[in-house]
N, C-alpha and C positions, 0 to 999 in steps of 0.2 A: 515553393520546393519543400517547405517543412510540412505542408499538408500533404501533399503527394507522397512522400517517406511515410508518414502517420498512416493513411489513407491505403497504405500499399502494405502496411503490418510490419514495417522493418521495424519501428520505434515509434516513440512518442515523439511528438512535435519539439519538446525541450530536448530530447536526446537527438532529435535530428540536426538542432542547431548546432549541437557541439560537434557532431561529425562532421557538417560543412564547414564550420571554424578550423576543424583539424586537418582537412583538405582530402577526406576520404572519399568525399561525393563529387562525380564529374558529369557532366551533362555535355553528350556528343565529344567527348574527349577531352574536355575544359573544365579547369577547377571550377564547382558550383559556388555561388553567392548566396549569402543571407536574403531571403526575400525573392530570390530570384525565380521567375513565373515561367513554366514550361508547358507543353503541348503534350498531354499525356498520349502515349501511342505513337508520337512523332519523333519527338525528344528521345533519344537513348541516356538513359540514367543509370549510374553504377555506382555501388556502394563499396567501397574497399575492392574493386574489380569485377562484384558481381552486379550481374543486370538485375534491374529492378522493373519487374513487369507491373502496369495500371492494375489495381483492383478490380476483378469481372463479377466475383460473387457478392452477396450481401456479408455483411459484419456478423461474426458469432462472438458473443460474449459468455463466459461460462463461470462459474463459482466452484472452486474446489475446496475440499476440506483435507488441507495440509497436514500431514502427520510431523512429528519430530525426526530429524535425521535429512529433509530433504533441501535442497536451496531452490531460491527462486530466482533461476537462471536460466537461460536459453543453453548458454554454454561457460561451463566452469571446469578448466583443467584439474583443478583439487578437489572438486567435488562432483565425479560423476553422475552421482543420483540427484535428478531434478523433481520440481513439481511436475514437470511435463510429461516424465514418464507415467504418470498417473492418467493421462488422455487415453481415450480410445482411438483407434488407427483413423477412423474417419476425420476424426478432429486434430489428431497428431499431424496430418498431412498439410494443416493449415498453417499459416506463420501466425502464432497467438504468441504475447508476450504479458509481462506482469505488469498490472496498474496497481503498484504498491506493493511492497516486497514484507515478508517474514523472515526471521534469521533461521538459520538450519536447525538452532536449538527449540526455537518455539513453534507451536500448531494453530490451527484454525483455519477461518476463512481468506481465501486469496481470491481475487478475480484474475483472470486470463482473458484476454479480447485482442480482436484482429483492427481494432478501431482506435486507431491513434488518437482521434479528438477525445473520445470517452476518456483513454487513458490520461491524456492531459486534464480534463475536468476533474478527475479523480484524484491526481496527485497534486495538483497546483495548489498551494496554502491558501490563497485567496477563497476557494469556494468553500474550506471550512466543512470539509467533510468530515463527519462525526466517526470515529472507530472505537469500540467498546471492547476491554479487554477483562480476562479472568487471570487473576495473578494470585501465585501460591508462592509463600515463602517459607523461609528455614525457622524462622523464629516469630511470635506473634508481633504484628504491629500496633503500636498503641495508638489509641484514637485522638490522642494530645497534639500528636505529629502528622496527622493528616494535612494540615494547612500547610505542613513544609513540602508536601506534593505539590499542593497547588503555585506556591511562591516558588518553588523551584531551585535546584542547585546549579551554581556556575561552574563550568569545568570548560578550561582551554578556551575562553571568551564567548561560552557558548551557554544558553541557559536551559538546564533539562527539567521539564515540568509536565504536569497534566492537567486537564480543565476540570475533571471530576475526580472524586476520589472516595469511595466507602469501603468501611469494614463490612464484611460477610459474615451473619451468624456470630458475632462478635461474643467474647466472655471476659469478664472481667475488665470490660473497655481496650480490648485488644483481640485481634484473631490474625490467623497464618494467612487467611482468605480475602483478597479485594477485589472491588470492582473498580475499573479506572478508565476514564473516556479522554481522548486527546483527539485532535484533528491535523496535527501536524504531523511530527515523526521522523525523528533523526535516527541513524542506524544505531539499533540496539538501545534506545534511548530509556525507554520504561527498565530494562536491566540496569544500565548505568546509574538511573535515578535513585533507584532503591540500593543499587550496591553502595553508593557515594553516602546513602543515609544508615549503612551498616546493615542492611537487610538483602541477603543474596536471594535472587530470586530461582525458586527451586521449578517452577512450570509458568509457563505463559500461552495463553491460549486468546484469539481473537475472535469473538462470538457474534459479532454485528458490524455492519457497516451502514451508517446511515441508519434507516429505518429497516435494511434488509438483514434478516438473522441468519445464522449459522443452522439453525434448528431445523432438522428435517433432513439434514445432508449427513450420511454416514462418514467415518473415518476413510480417506482414499478416494470418497466418491466425488463425482462431476455432474454439476447441474447444469444446461443449458439454458440463460436468463431469457426471458420476455421483455418486450419494452418497458410493460407495467414495473417489472421486477426491477430493471436497471434504473428505472425512474425511483424506486425507493431508495437506491443507493445514495440519493442525494437528498433524501428528506431526514428532517431532525428527528432523532428518537423523541418520541412522546411518552413512553412508559416512564413512570417515576419510579425513584429508586424505592425497594421495600421499605416498609417502616421500621422493620427490625435492624435495618442497616444505620449506621452512624456515618453521615456523609459530610462532606464540607465539597461547596460547589462552585465554581466559578464560569461565568457565562464565557463562552470561547468569543473572543475578539478579532475581528478581521485585521490580519497583518498590515502595516503601513505598506506602500509601494516605496522602493529602492530607486532613488533618483538615477543612481548609477545604471 
């Protein structure tokens, strides 16, 4: 069931599990169950009363250069302007969804896809998909405090941290510009982390996912990805940090499985 919903472009597998658990999915008029097997084209599957048709076309995955002011949501009553407004009519007719989000105030690389399996691979923590961000602060961040970004800050029983942190073009061992890497990503994690250390973020831009860069995609533009480009999303970046950057680096660790 989860795979069917993901393949049909309804949502990711993880989101499908939540919909099923909440009773929003039915099969032939009966509540669906987690792991239930169905016969596409024969069984009638509905989500929130809307019939889900089996996918007939090949999947589409695109990279979008999101500007500030747009939300990564298919439907948000509080924010009518979404990243999906950037899609050309031919793509807007397909049911794409975000495989990882950026908040309204952030910009940069966002992946949209009709492939639920791909979205699940990109978003699941165990796959350690690295995202790289350019951070601009209101005040210079000292090199001596880079290690604190790696160690992290505990807020409401959760740790907020990054895997790599580097000053860009530092002066007197401090800079308002930083390069950070992370593979997890709680909501507004980078912003909250810097704010907790007393450095509000002025601008946040995601410029790379895995080994796939935003470079070459203009602001507000959409690029359909080839299979080779999709593979690059899962490759570990190999480009070293520039020599002029002062960096603290921690090797990403795979999260332990949750026994619950």
